[in-house]
DOLO-255589 format. One line per 8 residues: their letters; for each residue x negated, y negated, z negated of N, C-alpha, C. Coordinates in nm, 2 decimals, decimal comma. Each point is the difference from the previous one (the first is absolute). Layout:
a	X/Y/Z/X/Y/Z/X/Y/Z; ...
// end
This chain:
awvrspgp	-1,81/-4,33/-3,10/0,06/-0,12/-0,07/0,15/0,02/0,00; 0,06/-0,05/-0,10/0,14/0,01/-0,02/0,06/-0,14/0,04; 0,11/0,01/0,08/0,07/-0,12/0,05/0,15/0,02/-0,01; 0,07/-0,10/0,01/0,15/0,01/-0,01/0,05/0,06/0,13; 0,10/0,09/-0,02/0,06/0,07/0,11/0,09/-0,09/0,08; 0,01/0,01/0,13/0,10/-0,08/0,07/0,14/0,06/-0,01; 0,10/-0,07/0,03/0,13/0,05/0,00/0,07/0,00/-0,14; 0,12/0,06/0,00/0,07/0,00/-0,13/-0,06/0,09/-0,10
ggqnvnkl	0,01/-0,04/-0,13/-0,07/0,08/-0,10/0,08/0,00/-0,13; 0,12/-0,05/0,00/0,08/0,01/-0,12/-0,05/-0,09/-0,11; 0,01/0,04/-0,12/-0,04/-0,09/-0,11/-0,15/-0,03/-0,01; -0,08/0,08/0,06/-0,15/-0,02/-0,01/-0,05/-0,08/0,11; 0,08/-0,04/0,10/-0,05/-0,08/0,11/-0,06/-0,13/-0,05; -0,11/-0,05/0,05/-0,07/-0,12/-0,04/-0,06/0,01/-0,14; -0,01/0,12/-0,06/-0,06/0,02/-0,13/-0,11/0,10/0,00; 0,02/0,11/0,07/-0,10/0,11/0,00/-0,07/0,01/0,13
atacqlrf	-0,13/0,03/0,00/-0,08/0,02/0,12/-0,01/0,15/0,01; 0,08/0,06/0,08/0,00/0,15/0,02/-0,06/0,05/0,13; 0,00/-0,09/0,10/-0,06/0,04/0,13/-0,15/0,01/-0,01; -0,05/0,10/0,08/-0,14/0,03/-0,01/-0,07/-0,05/0,13; -0,11/-0,07/-0,01/-0,08/-0,05/0,12/-0,13/0,07/-0,01; -0,03/0,08/0,10/-0,13/0,08/0,01/-0,08/-0,06/0,11; -0,12/-0,03/-0,03/-0,09/-0,05/0,11/-0,12/0,09/0,01; -0,04/0,03/0,13/-0,11/0,09/0,03/-0,09/-0,08/0,10
rvggttll	-0,12/-0,03/-0,05/-0,10/-0,07/0,08/-0,06/0,10/0,10; 0,03/-0,02/0,13/-0,04/0,09/0,10/-0,16/-0,01/0,02; -0,05/-0,12/0,02/-0,14/-0,01/0,02/-0,09/0,04/-0,11; 0,05/0,01/-0,12/-0,08/0,03/-0,12/0,00/0,15/-0,03; 0,07/0,08/0,07/0,01/0,14/-0,03/-0,12/0,08/0,06; -0,04/0,10/-0,07/-0,11/0,08/0,05/0,06/0,14/0,03; 0,13/0,01/-0,01/0,07/0,13/0,03/0,01/0,03/0,15; -0,01/-0,11/0,08/0,02/0,01/0,14/-0,12/-0,06/0,07
deagrerl	-0,03/0,06/0,12/-0,10/-0,06/0,09/0,06/-0,12/0,07; -0,08/-0,07/0,08/0,05/-0,12/0,07/0,12/0,03/0,09; -0,01/0,11/0,07/0,11/0,04/0,09/0,13/0,02/-0,08; -0,01/0,07/-0,12/0,11/0,02/-0,08/0,06/-0,13/-0,06; -0,09/-0,09/-0,03/0,05/-0,13/-0,05/0,08/-0,08/0,11; -0,05/0,01/0,12/0,06/-0,07/0,11/0,14/0,06/0,03; 0,01/0,13/-0,01/0,12/0,07/0,02/0,10/-0,03/-0,10; -0,04/-0,01/-0,13/0,08/-0,04/-0,11/0,06/-0,14/0,02
rrlagrrl	-0,09/-0,09/0,04/0,04/-0,14/0,03/0,11/0,00/0,10; -0,01/0,07/0,11/0,10/0,01/0,11/0,13/0,05/-0,06; -0,01/0,11/-0,08/0,12/0,06/-0,05/0,07/-0,09/-0,10; -0,07/-0,08/-0,07/0,06/-0,09/-0,11/0,09/-0,10/0,06; -0,03/-0,05/0,12/0,09/-0,10/0,07/0,01/-0,12/-0,09; 0,13/-0,04/-0,02/0,02/-0,13/-0,08/-0,04/0,01/-0,14; -0,02/0,12/-0,05/-0,04/0,01/-0,15/-0,15/-0,03/-0,02; -0,08/-0,02/0,11/-0,14/-0,04/-0,01/0,00/-0,15/-0,02
trddeili	-0,07/-0,04/-0,11/-0,01/-0,15/-0,03/-0,13/-0,06/0,07; -0,01/-0,13/-0,01/-0,12/-0,07/0,06/-0,12/0,04/-0,08; 0,02/0,04/-0,12/-0,12/0,04/-0,09/-0,04/0,15/0,02; 0,05/0,06/0,11/-0,03/0,14/0,03/0,05/0,10/-0,10; 0,12/-0,03/-0,06/0,06/0,09/-0,10/0,13/0,05/0,06; 0,04/0,12/-0,03/0,13/0,05/0,03/0,09/-0,03/-0,12; 0,11/-0,06/0,02/0,09/-0,04/-0,11/0,12/0,09/0,01; 0,02/0,08/-0,11/0,11/0,09/-0,01/0,09/-0,05/-0,11
eahrhrsq	0,13/-0,02/0,02/0,09/-0,04/-0,10/0,11/0,10/-0,02; 0,03/0,04/-0,12/0,10/0,10/-0,03/0,10/-0,07/-0,10; 0,13/0,01/0,03/0,10/-0,06/-0,09/0,13/0,07/0,01; 0,00/0,13/0,04/0,12/0,08/0,01/0,06/0,03/-0,14; -0,09/0,02/-0,10/0,04/0,05/-0,13/0,01/-0,12/-0,10; 0,07/0,02/-0,11/0,02/-0,11/-0,09/-0,11/0,00/-0,11; -0,08/0,11/0,00/-0,11/0,00/-0,10/-0,14/-0,02/0,07; -0,09/-0,05/-0,08/-0,14/-0,01/0,05/-0,06/0,13/0,04
egnrrdal	0,02/0,10/-0,09/-0,06/0,13/0,03/0,06/0,06/0,13; 0,13/-0,01/0,02/0,05/0,05/0,13/-0,05/-0,07/0,12; -0,02/-0,13/-0,01/-0,06/-0,07/0,11/-0,15/0,02/0,02; -0,07/0,03/-0,11/-0,14/0,03/0,01/-0,02/0,13/0,07; 0,08/0,10/-0,03/-0,01/0,13/0,07/0,04/-0,02/0,15; 0,10/-0,07/0,02/0,04/-0,03/0,14/-0,11/-0,07/0,08; -0,07/-0,09/-0,05/-0,10/-0,08/0,07/-0,12/0,10/0,02; -0,04/0,08/-0,09/-0,11/0,09/0,02/0,03/0,11/0,10
e	0,13/0,04/0,01/0,03/0,10/0,10/-0,01/-0,06/0,14
// end
């Protein structure tokens, strides 16, 4: 999802949604066994939501594409 970036943004502040929000549903993945999912939940810390999703936000770049790459990394 695209959201507005926090902090100063020059002329485009309050106009463009360039920050990237990436959500990963831990309980719904088949890539990990239960032990792996539990470890991922522990490692996620505050980024783990009540809906069992890891929320990653990227807003270092001024472009959507730059923030998308950053979130995926």
